[in-house]
N, C-alpha and C positions, 0 to 999 in steps of 0.2 A: 456459432453466431445466430443460427435459426432460433435456438432456445432463448437467447437474449431478447430478440425481437418479438417472440411469441409471449414472453413474460411481460414485455411492455404493452403489447396489444391487450392482454388480459387485464392489466391494471387500468388501462384506459376504459375498458369495458366495465370494470367494476365502478369506476368513477361516473360513468354514464348512468349507472343505477343509483349510486350514492355519492354525490359530488363533494361531500364533506367527510370522506373516509380517509383519515390522516395516514394510515398505514400504506395505502396505495400510493400516495404522494411520495412517501419515504422510499418505497421500493422502486418507484419510477426514477427517483433521484439516483438510486444505486445503479440502475441500468445505464444511465448516462455516464456515471463515473467509470464504469467498466468499459463502455464504448470509447471513452476518451483515453483510457489508460492502456488498452490493448489494441494492437494493430489488426483490427478486424476489417475495417473499411475506412472511408474518408473521414469518419468521426474521430479517428485517432489524433490526439493532441490538438484538436480543434477547440480554441478558446470558447466558442459559442456553445459547444456541447457541455463544457464544464460550467458555464454560466447557467445553462438550463438545469443542470443538476442542482446548482445552488438555489435556483428559484423554487424547484419542487421540494427541496428540503426545508426551506423557509415556510412554504405553504403548509407542510405537514406540521411544523411547530406552531404555526398560527392557528391551525384547527385544533390541535391537541398538544399543548405545551407539556403535558405529563407523559407523553409517549417516548420511552427511552430510545427506541429505534430511530426516531426522528432526529434526536440530538446526536446520536452516533453517526448518522449519515451526514448531517451537517458538519460534524467534526472531520469526517473524511474529506468532504469537499474543501473545507478550509485548509486542511493539511496540504492538499495539492495546490491550492491557491497560494500557499505560503511563499513559494518561490517568487511570486509576482507582487504580492501584497503584504508580506510579512504577517501572516495570519497564524503563526505557530501557537501563540499563547491562547488565541481565541479558539483554535481547534481543540487544544487540550481542555479548555473550559467546557466545551460541549460534551466531550467524552466523560468528564467528571460529573456533569449534570445528569448524564444517562445513568451512571453508577449510583448517584445520589437517589435517583428515582427507583432504581432496582439494583440492589447490591450484587445480584447474580447476573446482571446484564453486562458482563465483561466482554469486550470486543477486541479481537486481535488488532484491529486498526488503531486502537488506542496505543498499543505498543509501538506501532510504526510512527505515530504522531510524536511520541516521546523521543524516539530515536532522532527524528528530524530536528526536533527542538533542542537537542543536546542533553537529554536526560536518559541516557542509555542504562544507567544503573536502575532507575525506576522502571524503565521498559522491561528489563529482565524480570522484575518482580511481577509486573502486570501480565506479561506473557506466560510466565509460569503459573500464575493464578488462573488464567484463561484455560490453559491446557489441563489443569486439574479439574476445572469445572466442566469441560467438554472433552471426555475421553475420545470422541470421534473428530478431534480438531482437524481442520484442513491442513494441507502440506505447507501453506504459507506461514503457519504459526511457528513451527520450529525454524523455518527459514528466517523469519524476522528476529527470533530469539538469537539465532546465530549472528545475524547482522548486528544486534545489540552488543554481543560479545566481541565482534570484530571492532566496533567503534571504541570499545574499552581496551583494545589491543590484546584481547584474550583469544588469539587465533586458534590455538589448539582446542579450546572449548567450542569455538564457533564451527569448526570443521565438521564434526559428526552431525550437528544439527542441520546445517545447510545441505549436507549429503542426504539426509532423510528427506528434506524438501524436494531435492532434485530427483531422488529415486521414486518418490510418490507422484511427482508431477514433472516428468522429463521435458515437457514442452513449455514450461514456465520460464520465461526469459530471465526474470530477475534472479531466480535461483542459480542459474549458470553464471550470471554477472557476479553475484556474491561469492560463489565458489571460486571463480577466477581470481578475485581480489584476495581471498583468504590464502589460496595456494601461493600467490605471488608474495604476500607478506611473510609466509613461512619459508620462502626461498625455493619452493617447489615449482620452478618455472616451466618445466615440461607439462605438468598437470595444469598449471595456470593457462598456458597457451592452448591446451586442448579444450578447456572450458571456454576460452575466448573464441575459439573457432566454432564451437557449438552455438554461442550467442550469434555469431555472424551467419551461421546456417539458418537459424530460426528467424533472424531479422537482418537481412542483407544490408539494409541502409543504416544499421546501428552505428552511432558515433558518440563519443563522450560529450562533445559540445552540442550535439543535437538531441537525440532521444534521452541519453542519460541525464543530462542537466535539466531537461524539461520535465522529467518525472521524479527526480530525486532532489528535494529542496531542503538543505540543511540551513539552520539558523546561524550556527557558529562557523566562522571562516576556517578554523582549525579542523573541524569535522569534515567540511567540504574538501579541504586539502588531503586529509587522511584517506577518505573514501576513494577519491579520484586518483590518488597516487597508486592505490592497489590496481585499479583498472589499467592505468598506463603501464605499470610493471608487467601486467598480464599480456600486454600487447594489443589491447583494444584501440581502435583508431580514434585519433583526436577529432 
């Protein structure tokens, strides 16, 4: 948490020196998305925090519309706003704009936006391309690739990918959530319940109706039902 707020402080400092530095606004937006998404403090799931992330991302694009990072960051904000404002297609359009500006600027969050919008087959392609371009990809990349396979009901393909995510980032809440759902759909209920217990250890107030539905926003009703069915089978509380 200290690193997050230090990054924010340094970006504000850079803007005091150069108030039209678009990259600093884009990175500031990212810090607010992270603060909204992870249970670090009172910013967790606070709508005002996500609104601030949106404002900074828009500011970055206003200053430099040709900065790929700015469009990727706005795409990420719109992805999480999708649950409330149906911004899925707008989110994808921003990621596509970033790629159009720089073909090598593939972002793992693009894969996440595609999964939420119901385009899991395309998400598999995007995430595989990202992992080829960045051999030092973060743990969430194989995790999201596993989620895409889960949404395609390819559970056996999803399992080793999400296991890699969890092995590399054992405190990452979503990795354990995805792993619980995959085990449940494979009929491996003992393993599923163990992962559900780990989710509850990491986030004691975790519920499907609360944290899960506020951070996972599917466009299609059938995707929503499929994903949350796995969580219920794993024993996560409603």
